[in-house]
GUSEPA-870459 format. One line per field, with one value per residue (C-alpha): residue in three letters; chain; x, y, z. Coordinates in nm, 2 decimals, always signed. Last residue first. Example, Ala and Ser with C-alpha at 12.3 -4.5 7.8 and 13.67 -1.06 7.14 Angstrom:
// GUSEPA-870459
res: [ser,ala]
chain: [A,A]
c1: [+1.37,+1.23]
c2: [-0.11,-0.45]
c3: [+0.71,+0.78]
This chain:
// GUSEPA-870459
res: [unk,unk,unk,unk,unk,unk,unk,unk,unk,unk,unk,unk,unk,unk,unk,unk,unk,unk,unk,unk,unk,unk,unk,unk,unk,unk,unk,unk,unk,unk,unk,unk,unk,unk,unk,unk,unk,unk,unk,unk,unk,unk,unk,unk,unk,unk,unk,unk,unk,unk,unk,unk,unk,unk,unk,unk,unk,unk,unk,unk,unk,unk,unk,unk,unk,unk,unk,unk,unk,unk,unk,unk,unk,unk,unk,unk,unk,unk,unk,unk,unk,unk,unk,unk,unk,unk,unk,unk,unk,unk,unk,unk,unk,unk,unk,unk,unk,unk,unk,unk,unk,unk,unk,unk,unk,unk,unk,unk,unk,unk,unk,unk,unk,unk,unk,unk,unk,unk,unk,unk,unk,unk,unk,unk,unk,unk,unk,unk,unk,unk,unk,unk,unk,unk,unk,unk,unk,unk,unk,unk,unk,unk,unk,unk,unk,unk,unk,unk,unk,unk,unk,unk,unk,unk,unk,unk,unk,unk,unk,unk,unk,unk,unk,unk,unk,unk,unk,unk,unk,unk,unk,unk,unk,unk,unk,unk,unk,unk,unk,unk,unk,unk,unk,unk,unk,unk,unk,unk,unk,unk,unk,unk,unk,unk,unk,unk,unk,unk,unk,unk,unk,unk,unk,unk,unk,unk,unk,unk,unk,unk,unk,unk,unk,unk,unk,unk,unk,unk,unk,unk,unk,unk,unk,unk,unk,unk,unk,unk,unk,unk,unk,unk,unk,unk,unk,unk,unk,unk,unk,unk,unk,unk,unk,unk,unk,unk,unk,unk,unk,unk,unk,unk,unk,unk,unk,unk,unk,unk,unk,unk,unk,unk,unk,unk,unk,unk,unk,unk,unk,unk,unk,unk,unk,unk,unk,unk,unk,unk,unk,unk,unk,unk,unk,unk,unk,unk,unk,unk,unk,unk,unk,unk,unk,unk,unk,unk,unk,unk,unk,unk,unk,unk,unk,unk,unk,unk,unk,unk,unk,unk,unk,unk,unk,unk,unk,unk,unk,unk,unk,unk,unk,unk,unk,unk,unk,unk,unk,unk,unk,unk,unk,unk,unk,unk,unk,unk,unk,unk,unk,unk,unk,unk,unk,unk,unk,unk,unk,unk,unk,unk,unk,unk,unk,unk,unk,unk,unk,unk,unk,unk,unk,unk,unk,unk,unk,unk,unk,unk,unk,unk,unk,unk,unk,unk,unk,unk,unk]
chain: [A,A,A,A,A,A,A,A,A,A,A,A,A,A,A,A,A,A,A,A,A,A,A,A,A,A,A,A,A,A,A,A,A,A,A,A,A,A,A,A,A,A,A,A,A,A,A,A,A,A,A,A,A,A,A,A,A,A,A,A,A,A,A,A,A,A,A,A,A,A,A,A,A,A,A,A,A,A,A,A,A,A,A,A,A,A,A,A,A,A,A,A,A,A,A,A,A,A,A,A,A,A,A,A,A,A,A,A,A,A,A,A,A,A,A,A,A,A,A,A,A,A,A,A,A,A,A,A,A,A,A,A,A,A,A,A,A,A,A,A,A,A,A,A,A,A,A,A,A,A,A,A,A,A,A,A,A,A,A,A,A,A,A,A,A,A,A,A,A,A,A,A,A,A,A,A,A,A,A,A,A,A,A,A,A,A,A,A,A,A,A,A,A,A,A,A,A,A,A,A,A,A,A,A,A,A,A,A,A,A,A,A,A,A,A,A,A,A,A,A,A,A,A,A,A,A,A,A,A,A,A,A,A,A,A,A,A,A,A,A,A,A,A,A,A,A,A,A,A,A,A,A,A,A,A,A,A,A,A,A,A,A,A,A,A,A,A,A,A,A,A,A,A,A,A,A,A,A,A,A,A,A,A,A,A,A,A,A,A,A,A,A,A,A,A,A,A,A,A,A,A,A,A,A,A,A,A,A,A,A,A,A,A,A,A,A,A,A,A,A,A,A,A,A,A,A,A,A,A,A,A,A,A,A,A,A,A,A,A,A,A,A,A,A,A,A,A,A,A,A,A,A,A,A,A,A,A,A,A,A,A,A,A,A,A,A,A,A,A,A,A,A,A,A,A,A,A]
c1: [-0.43,-0.43,-0.29,+0.01,+0.22,+0.49,+0.51,+0.80,+1.05,+1.05,+1.05,+1.41,+1.54,+1.60,+1.93,+1.86,+2.17,+2.35,+2.37,+2.46,+2.65,+2.80,+2.85,+2.99,+3.21,+3.33,+3.41,+3.60,+3.79,+3.88,+3.98,+4.17,+4.36,+4.42,+4.56,+4.80,+4.93,+4.99,+5.17,+5.36,+5.46,+5.56,+5.78,+5.93,+6.02,+6.16,+6.38,+6.49,+6.58,+6.77,+6.97,+7.05,+7.15,+7.38,+7.51,+7.61,+7.77,+7.97,+8.06,+8.20,+8.36,+8.54,+8.65,+8.78,+8.95,+9.13,+9.24,+9.37,+9.55,+9.69,+9.82,+9.97,+10.15,+10.28,+10.39,+10.56,+10.74,+10.85,+10.99,+11.14,+11.31,+11.42,+11.57,+11.75,+11.88,+11.98,+12.20,+12.32,+12.44,+12.58,+12.77,+12.90,+13.00,+13.18,+13.33,+13.44,+13.58,+13.78,+13.91,+13.96,+14.17,+14.37,+14.32,+14.62,+14.91,+14.75,+14.92,+15.01,+14.69,+14.48,+14.17,+13.80,+13.51,+13.50,+13.45,+13.62,+13.85,+14.05,+14.16,+14.51,+14.57,+14.36,+14.62,+14.84,+15.18,+15.25,+15.24,+14.89,+14.80,+14.45,+14.30,+14.12,+14.04,+13.90,+13.71,+13.55,+13.44,+13.30,+13.10,+12.98,+12.86,+12.70,+12.51,+12.40,+12.28,+12.09,+11.91,+11.83,+11.69,+11.49,+11.34,+11.26,+11.09,+10.90,+10.78,+10.67,+10.47,+10.31,+10.21,+10.06,+9.88,+9.76,+9.64,+9.47,+9.30,+9.19,+9.04,+8.85,+8.72,+8.60,+8.42,+8.23,+8.14,+8.00,+7.81,+7.67,+7.56,+7.42,+7.21,+7.10,+6.98,+6.81,+6.65,+6.52,+6.37,+6.19,+6.04,+5.95,+5.78,+5.59,+5.48,+5.35,+5.17,+5.01,+4.92,+4.78,+4.56,+4.46,+4.35,+4.15,+3.98,+3.87,+3.76,+3.56,+3.40,+3.32,+3.16,+2.97,+2.85,+2.77,+2.58,+2.36,+2.28,+2.18,+1.96,+1.82,+1.76,+1.60,+1.36,+1.29,+1.21,+1.00,+0.80,+0.78,+0.68,+0.39,+0.27,+0.30,+0.10,-0.19,+0.03,-0.12,+0.11,+0.02,-0.32,-0.49,-0.89,-0.96,-1.00,-0.84,-0.47,-0.55,-0.68,-0.81,-0.47,-0.45,-0.09,-0.16,-0.42,-0.76,-0.95,-1.30,-1.41,-1.56,-1.95,-2.14,-2.25,-2.30,-2.51,-2.71,-3.04,-2.98,-3.09,-2.81,-2.66,-3.01,-3.02,-2.95,-3.18,-3.13,-3.11,-3.49,-3.61,-3.72,-3.78,-3.97,-4.14,-4.18,-4.34,-4.57,-4.68,-4.73,-4.92,-5.28,-5.29,-5.33,-5.65,-5.75,-5.78,-5.54,-5.53,-5.35,-4.96,-4.76,-4.48,-4.39,-4.55,-4.45,-4.69,-4.82,-5.20,-5.18,-4.92,-4.56,-4.41,-4.52,-4.34,-4.01,-4.05,-4.12,-3.82,-3.59,-3.72,-3.66,-3.30,-3.23,-3.35,-3.13,-2.83,-2.87,-2.91,-2.60,-2.41,-2.55,-2.43,-2.10,-2.06,-2.15,-1.90,-1.63,-1.73,-1.71,-1.36,-1.23,-1.37,-1.19,-0.86,-0.66,-0.32,-0.20,+0.06,-0.16,-0.37,-0.04,+0.12,-0.16,-0.10,-0.34,-0.61,-0.60,-0.61,-0.91,-1.09,-1.00,-1.14,-1.45,-1.54,-1.48,-1.71,-1.99,-1.94,-1.97,-2.28,-2.44,-2.40,-2.53,-2.85,-2.90,-2.85,-3.08,-3.35,-3.32,-3.36,-3.67,-3.81,-3.81,-3.63]
c2: [-1.77,-1.41,-1.33,-1.12,-1.11,-1.36,-1.41,-1.15,-1.35,-1.65,-1.42,-1.28,-1.63,-1.87,-2.09,-2.45,-2.67,-2.48,-2.79,-3.09,-2.99,-2.66,-2.75,-3.08,-2.93,-2.67,-2.93,-3.16,-2.87,-2.80,-3.16,-3.18,-2.85,-3.01,-3.33,-3.11,-2.92,-3.24,-3.38,-3.06,-3.05,-3.42,-3.35,-3.05,-3.26,-3.53,-3.27,-3.11,-3.46,-3.54,-3.22,-3.25,-3.61,-3.49,-3.20,-3.45,-3.68,-3.40,-3.28,-3.62,-3.68,-3.33,-3.42,-3.76,-3.59,-3.32,-3.59,-3.80,-3.50,-3.41,-3.77,-3.76,-3.46,-3.59,-3.90,-3.69,-3.48,-3.79,-3.92,-3.60,-3.58,-3.96,-3.86,-3.58,-3.79,-4.07,-3.80,-3.65,-3.98,-4.06,-3.74,-3.78,-4.15,-4.04,-3.76,-4.02,-4.24,-3.96,-3.88,-4.23,-4.24,-3.96,-3.61,-3.39,-3.29,-2.99,-2.80,-2.48,-2.46,-2.50,-2.65,-2.57,-2.79,-2.93,-2.59,-2.27,-2.48,-2.56,-2.92,-2.98,-3.18,-3.46,-3.50,-3.64,-3.52,-3.54,-3.25,-3.22,-3.59,-3.69,-3.99,-3.84,-3.52,-3.71,-3.95,-3.66,-3.48,-3.81,-3.86,-3.51,-3.57,-3.88,-3.72,-3.44,-3.67,-3.89,-3.58,-3.47,-3.82,-3.82,-3.48,-3.57,-3.88,-3.69,-3.42,-3.73,-3.87,-3.55,-3.50,-3.83,-3.78,-3.46,-3.60,-3.88,-3.62,-3.43,-3.71,-3.83,-3.49,-3.45,-3.79,-3.69,-3.38,-3.56,-3.81,-3.52,-3.34,-3.67,-3.71,-3.36,-3.42,-3.74,-3.57,-3.27,-3.50,-3.69,-3.39,-3.28,-3.63,-3.59,-3.24,-3.35,-3.63,-3.42,-3.17,-3.44,-3.58,-3.23,-3.18,-3.49,-3.42,-3.08,-3.24,-3.50,-3.23,-3.03,-3.34,-3.42,-3.06,-3.04,-3.39,-3.24,-2.92,-3.12,-3.35,-3.04,-2.89,-3.20,-3.22,-2.85,-2.91,-3.19,-3.00,-2.70,-2.92,-3.08,-2.74,-2.59,-2.87,-2.65,-2.39,-2.09,-1.81,-1.85,-1.97,-2.31,-2.35,-2.16,-2.47,-2.33,-2.38,-2.74,-2.85,-3.20,-3.36,-3.25,-3.16,-2.88,-3.08,-3.19,-2.93,-2.89,-3.10,-3.45,-3.46,-3.68,-3.40,-3.13,-3.39,-3.52,-3.32,-3.43,-3.14,-3.11,-3.46,-3.60,-3.41,-3.73,-3.97,-4.28,-4.12,-4.02,-4.37,-4.47,-4.85,-4.89,-4.56,-4.47,-4.84,-4.79,-4.45,-4.59,-4.90,-4.79,-4.52,-4.19,-4.04,-3.76,-3.39,-3.25,-3.48,-3.80,-3.83,-3.64,-3.48,-3.12,-3.04,-3.37,-3.65,-3.75,-3.65,-3.36,-3.20,-3.14,-2.81,-2.68,-2.99,-2.91,-2.54,-2.63,-2.86,-2.57,-2.32,-2.59,-2.67,-2.31,-2.23,-2.50,-2.39,-2.05,-2.17,-2.37,-2.09,-1.85,-2.12,-2.14,-1.76,-1.72,-1.98,-1.81,-1.47,-1.62,-1.79,-1.47,-1.26,-1.52,-1.48,-1.70,-1.55,-1.20,-1.22,-1.17,-0.88,-0.67,-0.76,-0.64,-0.79,-1.06,-0.85,-0.62,-0.94,-1.08,-0.75,-0.75,-1.14,-1.03,-0.76,-1.01,-1.27,-0.99,-0.91,-1.28,-1.31,-1.01,-1.14,-1.47,-1.30,-1.10,-1.41,-1.62,-1.32,-1.31,-1.68,-1.67,-1.39,-1.61,-1.54]
c3: [-6.06,-5.99,-6.33,-6.47,-6.15,-6.30,-6.70,-6.73,-6.55,-6.78,-7.08,-6.96,-6.96,-6.68,-6.71,-6.78,-6.76,-6.48,-6.25,-6.46,-6.78,-6.66,-6.30,-6.37,-6.65,-6.41,-6.12,-6.39,-6.49,-6.10,-6.05,-6.36,-6.23,-5.90,-6.05,-6.28,-5.97,-5.78,-6.07,-6.12,-5.74,-5.74,-6.05,-5.88,-5.56,-5.79,-5.98,-5.66,-5.51,-5.85,-5.83,-5.45,-5.52,-5.81,-5.61,-5.33,-5.59,-5.74,-5.40,-5.31,-5.64,-5.61,-5.26,-5.37,-5.65,-5.43,-5.18,-5.47,-5.61,-5.27,-5.23,-5.58,-5.50,-5.16,-5.37,-5.62,-5.36,-5.18,-5.53,-5.57,-5.22,-5.26,-5.61,-5.45,-5.16,-5.40,-5.60,-5.31,-5.18,-5.52,-5.51,-5.18,-5.27,-5.56,-5.36,-5.07,-5.35,-5.48,-5.13,-5.06,-5.38,-5.27,-5.40,-5.45,-5.23,-5.09,-4.81,-4.97,-5.16,-4.85,-4.96,-5.00,-5.08,-4.71,-4.57,-4.45,-4.23,-4.53,-4.63,-4.71,-4.37,-4.53,-4.76,-4.51,-4.56,-4.21,-3.95,-3.88,-3.86,-3.85,-3.69,-3.39,-3.56,-3.88,-3.62,-3.46,-3.80,-3.92,-3.60,-3.62,-3.98,-3.91,-3.62,-3.85,-4.12,-3.84,-3.72,-4.06,-4.15,-3.82,-3.89,-4.25,-4.11,-3.85,-4.13,-4.35,-4.08,-3.97,-4.34,-4.39,-4.06,-4.17,-4.50,-4.34,-4.11,-4.39,-4.57,-4.28,-4.21,-4.58,-4.58,-4.24,-4.38,-4.70,-4.47,-4.26,-4.57,-4.72,-4.39,-4.39,-4.75,-4.65,-4.35,-4.54,-4.82,-4.53,-4.40,-4.73,-4.80,-4.46,-4.53,-4.88,-4.75,-4.47,-4.75,-4.95,-4.66,-4.59,-4.95,-4.95,-4.62,-4.77,-5.08,-4.89,-4.67,-4.97,-5.15,-4.84,-4.79,-5.16,-5.14,-4.85,-5.02,-5.33,-5.11,-4.94,-5.29,-5.39,-5.10,-5.14,-5.52,-5.46,-5.20,-5.44,-5.72,-5.48,-5.39,-5.74,-5.91,-5.99,-6.16,-6.34,-6.45,-6.83,-6.88,-6.87,-6.94,-7.23,-7.45,-7.75,-7.68,-7.56,-7.24,-7.31,-7.28,-6.89,-6.80,-6.58,-6.38,-6.39,-6.61,-6.73,-6.42,-6.50,-6.54,-6.30,-6.07,-6.35,-6.54,-6.26,-6.37,-6.74,-6.96,-7.22,-7.16,-7.27,-7.62,-7.82,-7.64,-7.45,-7.11,-7.14,-7.19,-7.55,-7.55,-7.22,-7.15,-7.53,-7.60,-7.29,-7.42,-7.77,-7.65,-7.74,-7.98,-7.83,-7.78,-8.00,-7.88,-8.13,-8.44,-8.45,-8.53,-8.80,-8.58,-8.55,-8.22,-8.08,-7.99,-7.65,-7.71,-7.49,-7.75,-7.67,-7.71,-7.37,-7.19,-7.39,-7.28,-6.92,-6.93,-7.07,-6.81,-6.53,-6.65,-6.69,-6.35,-6.19,-6.39,-6.25,-5.91,-5.94,-6.07,-5.81,-5.52,-5.70,-5.70,-5.35,-5.23,-5.44,-5.30,-4.94,-5.02,-5.16,-4.86,-4.62,-4.77,-4.56,-4.36,-4.31,-4.58,-4.87,-4.71,-4.63,-4.97,-5.18,-5.50,-5.39,-5.29,-5.59,-5.80,-5.59,-5.65,-6.03,-6.04,-5.85,-6.11,-6.37,-6.21,-6.16,-6.52,-6.62,-6.39,-6.53,-6.88,-6.78,-6.63,-6.95,-7.16,-6.93,-6.95,-7.32,-7.37,-7.17,-7.36,-7.63,-7.99]
């Protein structure tokens, strides 16, 4: 092994140690919140510039050393040390140098990429991005915690976050507007239902008042008729009594003289001569009158009972209709509330499914949090 190789290895080891030391210092500065939040790390930038200059100088010295070794290994005659050309000190064959210059230029050789002076400038970087296909597991170019596309992704995340917030606010406003609309519709429906119930109650009250008025008129008419009949009977009785007094004979054998003053159904036995045909006929007439009066009273009572029954049936039908309308209104209101609650439940389930399927699709794990603060890159 040549001394030049030992010198290069020693320099490379020193350079690696210096790079490791700088990496440790950079880690201490990065994890120091005071230095990290004050602005640009000028010391790190200066150390990177010095590291780059040292690397360029090292590459240049290595290229010069390698070029000197190649020049020393070639014989003065233009042949390689291991070749089978002319002897030492002999002149090269004519045309060999021109042939090498024309047909074997340096860039066509196999080792050109090792000592090409423009190799570092023309070569591609060892890593272009986080998704470079050349950076496999064995390339040692991509480590955990590194993220070259962090600024771009952060801007995209911020834009996406702003869009999500705007969409969320729009959804919230739409939900609030929809809830207000439903509340207004519900309030209008309740007001209409209250008006309908009030109208039905007013109609029922009016019907009851009409029925009561009809019944009172019927009772008044019946009382007036009974009073008229009583007055008529009293007048007839008075007229009959006056006629009997005017046409009666106290001292004759008139059968009417046997009548007692205690009542028409009593007689004076010592004066009674038996019933005359007129009395018999009068008895029959009175009985017939009583029978007709009783029949009329029974008919009036039946009519009154029928009217009362009709009034009761009318009131019962009105109350039944009112209860049925109230039941239907309560049932319809209950159905509306059930439909509204079902719609709200469906919207909540859709919201939960959307959150679980679209928003919370990639929850962070414990391993995701453990990869931070492990490197300075």
